[in-house]
N, C-alpha and C positions, 0 to 999 in steps of 0.2 A: 455474535453474528456468524453464521456458517454459510460460506459460499464456495463454489468449486474452485479448485486451484488449477490454473492453466499453465502450460509451459510457455517459454518465451515465444513471441509472436512471429519469429522468423527462425529459419534454420538454413544450413548449407543447401544450396540448390533451390531455395524458395525464398529469395530475398526481395523485399519491396524496393523499388528505386529510392535511393537516398534522397532525391529531390522531393519525394512524396512525404517524407517525414518532417516533423516540425517540433518546436518547443513552445511552451506557453509563454505569454508575456511575463507572467509571474516568475517563471524559471529564469528567463533572461535577466530580469531586474535583480533577482537574488544573486545570480552569478556576477553581474556587473558590480553590485554592491560589495561582494566578497573580494573581487579583484581590486577595487578602489581602496579597500582597507589594507590589502596585502602589498600592493605595488607602489613605487614612487609616483607622485602625481605627474612628473614629466613623462614617464612611460605611458601612463593612461592618456595623457594629452596627445601622444603620438597616434592613438587609435580613436581619438574623440570623434572623428568624422564617421567611422564605422558605428560607434556606439550610438551617436545621434540618429543615424539612419535607421538602426534597428529599433531604437526607442520610438521613433515616429511610426514605423510599421506596426509596432506592438500596440499602438493605441487603437487599432481597428482589426488586427488579424494576428494569427500565430506566426512565428518566425520560422523560416525554412532552416532545417538542421544544417544544411550546407553553409549558410551564412554564419551560424553560430560557430561552426568548425573553422571558418576562415578567421574569425576574430581570435579564437584560441590559438590557431596556428601562428598568426602574426605575433602574438604575445610570446609564444613559446620560442620563436626564432629570435626575438629581441632579448629574452631573458636567458634562454638556454638551460632552464631548470625543469627537469622532468616531474618535479613535485609542485610545479607552479599552482595548479588548481587545488591540490590537497592543502597546501599552505593557505590558499585563499579561503577554502571552505572551513578551515580550522577557526576562522574568526566569526563564523555565523552563530546564531542563537539556537542551541539544542536543549535549552533548559525545559524541564517538565512543565513549568508554568506557561511557557510559550506553546508547547505541543498540546496542552489541554484545550487550547483554543482552536485546534485544527480538527479535521475529519477523523483523526485517530482516536479522538475522545468517544467516538461511537462504538469502539471495540469493547466487548464484554471481557475478554481475556487478552493476555499478551499475545497468544498465538493468533487471535483474531486480528490484532494490530498488524502482524506480519502479513496476513492474508490481504488486509486492506492496502498495505504498501504495494504488494504485488499487483493488485487489481487496478489501482489508480495511478501508478507511477507514470504510465504512458501519457496521462493527461498533462503531466509536467514536461516530459521529455520522451519523445518516441525514438530517440537514438539509443536508449538503454532499456532492456527488458529484464524484469525480475521474475523469478520462479522459486517456489518453495518445494523442497523435497526432503529426502532423508538419506543418511549414510551411516550405517551402524546404529549407534544409540544417539546420534546427533540429528538435529534439524538443520538443513542446509539451505541458506538463502543464496541463490545463484544470480549473478549480475552479468548479463551478456551485452556487449556493445554491437551496434548495427554494422560497424565496419572495423577495419584494422589499421586505420590511419593513426598517426601520432596523436592528433586532436581527439579522435574517438576513444583511444586508450586512456588519454589524460582525463577525459571527462568520466569514463567508467571508474577509474581509480579514485577520483574525487568523490564520486557518488558512493562508492564502497565506504570511504571514510565517513561521509555524512550519515550513511545508514548505521554504521557502527556507533557513532555518537548518539543517534536517535534511539537505537535499541537500548543502550545503557540508560538513557533518560526514561524509557518506558519501564524500567525496572528489570530488564533482561540482563542479568549480571553474568550468566554462565556462557559467555562467548568464549569458545575454546581457542579459536584462531581465525584469522583472515588469510585466505590464500589468493594471491594475485597471479594473474595469468602471464607472467613473463619473469625473466631472471636478469635483473640489472647488475651493474658492477657493485663491488662490495660497499663503496661509499654511499651509493644510492639506496642499497638495502638498509644500511644503518640509518640513513635519514628517514626512511619509511618507519623503521622500528621506533625512532624517536618521536615521530609525529603521531602515529596511531596509538590509541589508548589500550590496544590489546595486542597479543602476539601476532606477528606477520610472518607468513611463509611465502615462498615463491615457487612457481611451477611453470611448465611449458605453456604454449598458446592455448587459449580456450576461454572458458568463463571464469571470472573471479567468483569467489565463494566466501560466505561467512558461515562458519560452523558453530552451532549453538547447542548447548546442553538442554535437555528436555525438562529439567527439574521444575522450573517455575512458569513454563509457558501456558499452562492451563489454569493458573491462578487468576482471579479477577483483576482487571486493570485498576478498578476502584476509582475511576475518574467520573465526575458528572458528565453525562452524555452531551454531545454537541447537538445542535438542532438538526432535524431531518432535512432541512433545506441545504445544509452543507454537503450531505451525502447526495441529495438529489442533483445539486449542481455538478458534482463529479460524474454522476450517471449520465446527465445530459451531454457533458463533454465526451464521454465514452461513446455515446450513441452517434455523435457527429463524426468521431474518428473511425468508427467501425463501419465498413461497407454493409455488413449484415448485423445489426444490433441484436444482442441477446436479451430479449424482452423479459423472459422469466427471471433471468439473473438480476436484471435491474429492479424488478418488483421485489424479489427476495432480499435485495440489499436494503430496501426501504422499510419492509414490513416490521422488523424488530423494533425500530424506532417509532413507527406508527402505532404499533401495539402498546408500547410503553406510554404513549400519549393518549391511548384510548380512542384513537381516530383511524380505525381500520376500515377504509372506505375506498372503493374503486375510483370515485370521482376525485378524492384527495390525491390518490396515487397518480392518476392521469394528469392532474394539474401540476404536480411536482415534476413529472417527466415532460411537461409542456406539450401534451398531446390530448386529443379528445378521448372521452370515455370509450367511444366506439372503436377508435384506432387502437387503444390499449387492449380492449377485449379481443379484437380481431387478430392482433399479432401474438397475444398469449395463446389463443386457440390454435394458431398456425404452428406453434411449437408444441402442441399436444397437451396443453394444460388449460385450466380454468382459474379465474381469479380466486374464487372461493377455495379451490383446492390448494392454491399457493398459500393462502392464509392458514389453512389447516396444517400444511407442511411446516410453515415457519413456527407456528405455535407449538407443534409437537417437538420440533428440534429445540426450541428455547426452553420448553417445560423441562425436558431432561436436564439441561444444563443448570437451570436455576435450582432445581431440586437437589442436584448433587453438590451445589455450592452452599447449601444450608439455608436457603430462603424459606420463610414460613409459607404455608400453603396459601394463606390469604395474600401474601406479597406476590407469590407466583401468579395467582389469578389476576391481580391488578397489573403486573408487568406484561401479561399476555393480552391485556385489553378486555378482560371479562368484567362486566359490571357487578356480577355476583359470583361468589366462590363456588356455589352449587353448579353453575354453568361449567366452570373449569373441571370440577370433579366428574361430571357426566362425560365431558369430552375426553378426559384422561382415560376413563374406563373403556371408552370406545377405541382409543388408540392402542392401549397396552393390556387391556383385559384385567386390570387390577386397580386398586386405589393408589393415589400418589404416595401415601405413607408407606404402603407395602412395597411399591417400586423402589423408593429411596432406600428402605432397609435392605432389600435384596441386593441392590447395586453396591451399597457400602459393604455388605458382608462379602460379596464376591471380590471386591477390591482388596479387602483385608486378606482373603485367601490367596489371591494372586501375588500380593506383596510378601 
């Protein structure tokens, strides 16, 4: 899956009101579950009123980030442990068997999984933004908190911990280090290094970062794909959260899975996004594209990747949603001016020369 990588959705001088941000009911329940596992029951009882209030709200709406921050702040004051949420998140399930049931299973490569995490994280928690970039020979996953309060920083560091565990379960073993955006006292630094499964560094204020070696990022994830509905659900959430939805991006997120199912149809895509065919066409055209053109773009991108991963030509044709391999051969010649076999040979030869 190839999608554009966007920077965090806020920057200094251009911040959305904190009251406008929210967390999903699922994120609230996961955090409460983690806290219950990590804290004495008497302590959780002391905030049971807040928890019950939030759980009732979550039955019919997202939870305001400010209310989530209040819960974390109250527990932080009661415990006095800056690693409160990290310790809580350490008890959650990061096993590959669990992650295979999530939207991450739609990723073709491990790098795609990182892109998906960046794209969809705000669906869980608008208080933290992820962005993917590079620094030297490393891929850098940046984690920015919406504010600088103790609760915001606590949640950011816990999310960095959770992301690190998630990446390891995705098979991304070349994590060089985690860099946290503050410098605590020596004992707290040691506690971090004990809890985190990778090397931890500390720096001044800013974004927390996870530095990852590039070695295995472009290898196939190798998991059975999730259903297209799991991705569509995330896209519908994004469209509700964004004042100006990016329609072409949402369509491009669905197309690889629809192609694999052999169901590349505008009506199916519109139904998955919960809009009419006409509404989808109109908004895609407003962004300067056409649905047929997006299908061609998605197939072209995926064809390159499947070929370089060693799939047979018939398998590539099927993965792209063509009923006959001859249709794929014709389309490929139109895209690249050569046969798929010649393209693959040329690309592999060039890679050998570059290495």
